[in-house]
C-alpha positions as CSV (number, residue, x, y, z in Angstrom):
1,X,148.7,95.9,49.3
2,X,151.1,95.2,46.5
3,X,154.1,94.5,48.8
4,X,152.2,91.8,50.7
5,X,150.6,90.3,47.6
6,X,147.1,89.5,46.4
7,X,144.7,88.1,49.1
8,X,143.9,84.4,48.4
9,X,142.1,83.6,51.6
10,X,140.9,85.4,54.7
11,X,141.0,83.5,58.0
12,X,138.4,84.9,60.3
13,X,138.9,85.6,64.0
14,X,137.3,83.3,66.5
15,X,135.3,85.8,68.5
16,X,134.6,83.4,71.4
17,X,138.4,82.8,71.8
18,X,139.0,86.6,71.9
19,X,136.3,87.1,74.4
20,X,137.7,84.3,76.6
21,X,141.1,85.9,76.4
22,X,139.8,89.2,77.5
23,X,137.7,87.6,80.3
24,X,140.8,85.8,81.5
25,X,142.8,89.0,81.5
26,X,140.1,90.8,83.4
27,X,139.8,88.0,85.9
28,X,143.6,87.9,86.5
29,X,143.6,91.7,87.1
30,X,140.7,91.4,89.5
31,X,142.4,88.6,91.5
32,X,145.7,90.6,91.5
33,X,143.8,93.6,93.0
34,X,142.2,91.3,95.6
35,X,145.6,89.8,96.5
36,X,147.5,93.1,96.6
37,X,145.0,95.5,98.1
38,X,145.2,94.3,101.7
39,X,149.0,94.6,101.5
40,X,149.4,97.9,99.7
41,X,146.0,99.6,100.1
42,X,145.2,102.5,97.8
43,X,148.8,102.5,96.4
44,X,147.7,99.5,94.2
45,X,145.6,101.9,92.1
46,X,148.7,104.0,91.2
47,X,150.6,100.9,90.0
48,X,147.5,99.7,88.1
49,X,147.1,103.1,86.5
50,X,150.6,102.5,85.0
51,X,150.0,98.8,84.1
52,X,146.6,99.1,82.5
53,X,147.5,101.4,79.6
54,X,150.4,99.1,78.8
55,X,148.0,96.1,78.8
56,X,145.6,98.0,76.6
57,X,148.5,98.7,74.2
58,X,149.6,95.0,74.3
59,X,146.0,93.8,73.6
60,X,145.4,96.3,70.8
61,X,146.2,93.8,67.9
62,X,143.7,91.3,69.5
63,X,141.1,94.0,69.9
64,X,141.6,95.2,66.3
65,X,141.3,91.7,64.9
66,X,138.1,91.3,67.0
67,X,136.6,94.5,65.6
68,X,137.7,93.9,62.0
69,X,137.0,90.1,62.1
70,X,140.2,89.1,60.4
71,X,142.9,86.9,62.1
72,X,145.2,86.1,59.1
73,X,145.3,86.9,55.4
74,X,146.8,84.3,53.2
75,X,148.3,86.0,50.1
76,X,150.3,84.8,47.1
77,X,153.4,86.3,48.6
78,X,153.0,85.3,52.3
79,X,150.8,85.6,55.3
80,X,149.6,88.8,57.1
81,X,149.0,88.1,60.8
82,X,146.6,90.2,62.8
83,X,146.7,88.1,66.0
84,X,149.6,90.0,67.6
85,X,153.4,89.8,67.4
86,X,154.6,89.5,63.8
87,X,152.9,91.0,60.9
88,X,153.8,90.0,57.3
89,X,156.0,87.0,56.6
90,X,156.9,86.0,53.0
91,X,156.6,82.4,52.1
92,X,160.3,82.2,51.0
93,X,161.4,83.6,54.5
94,X,159.9,80.6,56.4
95,X,162.5,78.0,57.2
96,X,160.6,75.8,59.5
97,X,157.2,75.8,61.3
98,X,155.7,73.9,64.2
99,X,152.6,73.7,66.2
100,X,152.9,74.2,69.9
101,X,150.4,74.3,72.7
102,X,150.4,76.2,76.0
103,X,147.4,75.8,78.3
104,X,145.5,74.3,75.4
105,X,146.1,77.4,73.2
106,X,147.7,76.2,69.9
107,X,150.1,78.4,68.1
108,X,152.1,78.1,65.0
109,X,155.8,78.9,65.6
110,X,157.9,80.0,62.7
111,X,161.7,80.0,62.3
112,X,162.6,82.4,59.5
113,X,165.8,82.6,57.4
114,X,166.2,86.2,58.4
115,X,164.2,87.2,61.6
116,X,165.5,90.8,61.5
117,X,163.9,91.3,58.1
118,X,160.6,90.0,59.4
119,X,160.9,92.2,62.6
120,X,161.6,95.3,60.4
121,X,157.9,95.1,59.4
122,X,156.7,95.3,63.0
123,X,156.0,98.8,64.6
124,X,159.1,100.0,66.5
125,X,157.9,99.5,70.1
126,X,156.5,96.0,69.4
127,X,159.7,95.2,67.5
128,X,161.8,96.1,70.6
129,X,159.7,93.8,72.8
130,X,159.8,91.0,70.2
131,X,163.6,91.3,69.7
132,X,164.1,91.0,73.5
133,X,161.7,88.0,73.6
134,X,163.6,86.3,70.7
135,X,167.2,87.1,71.7
136,X,167.1,87.1,75.5
137,X,164.6,84.4,76.2
138,X,164.9,82.2,73.1
139,X,161.3,82.8,72.0
140,X,159.9,82.1,68.6
141,X,158.0,84.1,66.0
142,X,154.5,83.0,66.8
143,X,151.0,83.2,65.2
144,X,148.3,82.8,67.8
145,X,146.3,80.2,65.8
146,X,143.9,79.5,68.6
147,X,142.4,82.9,67.9
148,X,141.7,82.0,64.3
149,X,138.6,80.0,63.1
150,X,139.7,76.5,62.2
151,X,142.7,76.6,64.6
152,X,146.3,75.7,64.1
153,X,146.2,72.6,61.9
154,X,144.7,74.2,58.7
155,X,147.1,77.2,59.1
156,X,150.0,74.8,59.6
157,X,149.0,72.9,56.5
158,X,148.8,76.1,54.4
159,X,152.2,77.2,55.6
160,X,153.7,73.8,54.8
161,X,152.2,73.8,51.3
162,X,152.8,77.5,50.4
163,X,156.2,77.9,51.9
164,X,157.3,74.6,50.4
165,X,159.0,73.8,53.7
166,X,160.6,70.4,53.6
167,X,161.7,70.3,57.3
168,X,158.4,71.3,59.0
169,X,158.3,70.1,62.5
170,X,155.5,67.8,63.4
171,X,152.5,68.7,65.4
172,X,154.4,68.5,68.6
173,X,153.4,70.3,71.8
174,X,155.6,71.9,74.4
């Protein structure tokens, strides 16, 4: 773990938040089937057979974090995120940070000095999706802090302190 630094603190995963996420996903899939089945009949199962493996792949970081119990590792060189999306971000790469909220789920958004460098650490297929999200839709590199015990504020404070970011955005919400 030399390239990511020495672990200083482990932020545990919030298992109730992960279970809630998974239940919401299952409920949305169930409602989708109820809505589409009368219209498309048995053909819906073919499309779901294509969609469900993709959803399982997309949810893998969340499931892995749930099994291992770790959401984020704070190291002397940066943070290692297990909640999905980005992986390792060095402290010196962080330009600004902000807290945002969507449907009550707080996230820490990062603007990095060199996003391409951060994305190079992400596995290829996830990188492709993240690049599209950032470039085409104006998304931000995000840490899903609502999945971590303690939430967004302590993580935000750690980033502000460790990254020595002078222009950290306030605790605004979108």
